[in-house]
N, C-alpha and C positions, 0 to 999 in steps of 0.2 A: 405582451406578457413577459415577465422576467423568468429566469430559470427556476427561481424558488416558487413562484406562483404556478408554474406549469407542473410542479411536482405534486400538486394536490388536485384531485378531480372535483366535479361539481358537488358531490356529496361530502366533501371535506376529508376524503380518505387519501392517505399518502400513496402515491404511485412510485414504485421503485424505478428509479432512473439511474442506470449504472454510470452514465457520464456525469451526473450531478455528484455522485459519491466520490468519483475520482477527483473531481475539482475541489470538493470540500475537504478531503482528507489531507491534502498537501499543506494548506495554510494552518490547519489545526495542529498537525505534528510539528511543523516548523515553529509555531508559537510556543508549543510545549518545550522543545529543546532549547529555544532561545531563553525561556524562563528558567530552565535548569542552569544554563550558562550564567545568567544574571544572578541567580542565587549563589552560584559558585564564586562570582566576583565580589558581591556585596556582603554576604553573610559572614565570611571569615574576617571582614573588617571589624566586626564586633569583638573578635577575639584578638585584640591588638597586643596582648601580652603573650600570646601563644608563640612559641619559638619558631614553629614551622608553618606559619600562616600563609606565606607565599607558596610553599609546596602544596598546601591544601587547595589554594585557589587554582593553581596551575593544573592540579590533578582533576578537580571537578570540571573545569572548563574544557580540558583536553578530552575527558570522558564524554562530555556532552557533544563536542564537535565530532568525535570518532563515531559515536553511536548514531548521531543524526546522519552522518555521511554514509554509514552502512545501511541505514534504513532507506535513505534516498536512492542509493544505487539499487537496492532490492526492489523498491517501488517502481523505479523507472524501467528496470529490466522486465518487470511483469506487464508494463504497459505495451511494450512492443517486443515480444520475444523473438529471438533470432531463429529458433527452430521450434517446430511443434512436436507433438509426440510421434515417435517413429514406431510403427508396427510392421511386423513381418506380414507378407501377403497371406500366409496360411492362417495366422491369428486374426487378421482383419476379416477374412472370408468366414471364419468360424463365428466371429462376433456378429457379422451381418446375418448369418443363418439363425443363430440363437435369438438375437434381439429382433430380427426382422428388419428388412430394408424399409426405410420411410419412403413416402411418395415423392419427396423432394430430391431423392437420390437420382443422379443422371445415369446410373448404371444398374443393371440387374444382377443378382447373384445367379450364377450358373452352377447347377449341381451336376 
């Protein structure tokens, strides 16, 4: 079975698969910003009498490239973060007491 078929169960209900959404988002956003860049290249060609046509083309394409690069870096940084949330020991202990330690925790809260 392919990844798209495995995202639907026997009853036809969609199963949320975080790996599928990570894979699907990258080409969708890439195609969107590629389309914006292509619009920036070809649409100003219809304004051939416009004095600053080349400036308009360069501005739109540069904007598309910069925004796509920013989005891509933010997306990739979230896939594999360098650090996780840092909590002080007192705060972590208080959270464990208030929320209750789950059975999967390998440590017990000592009061």
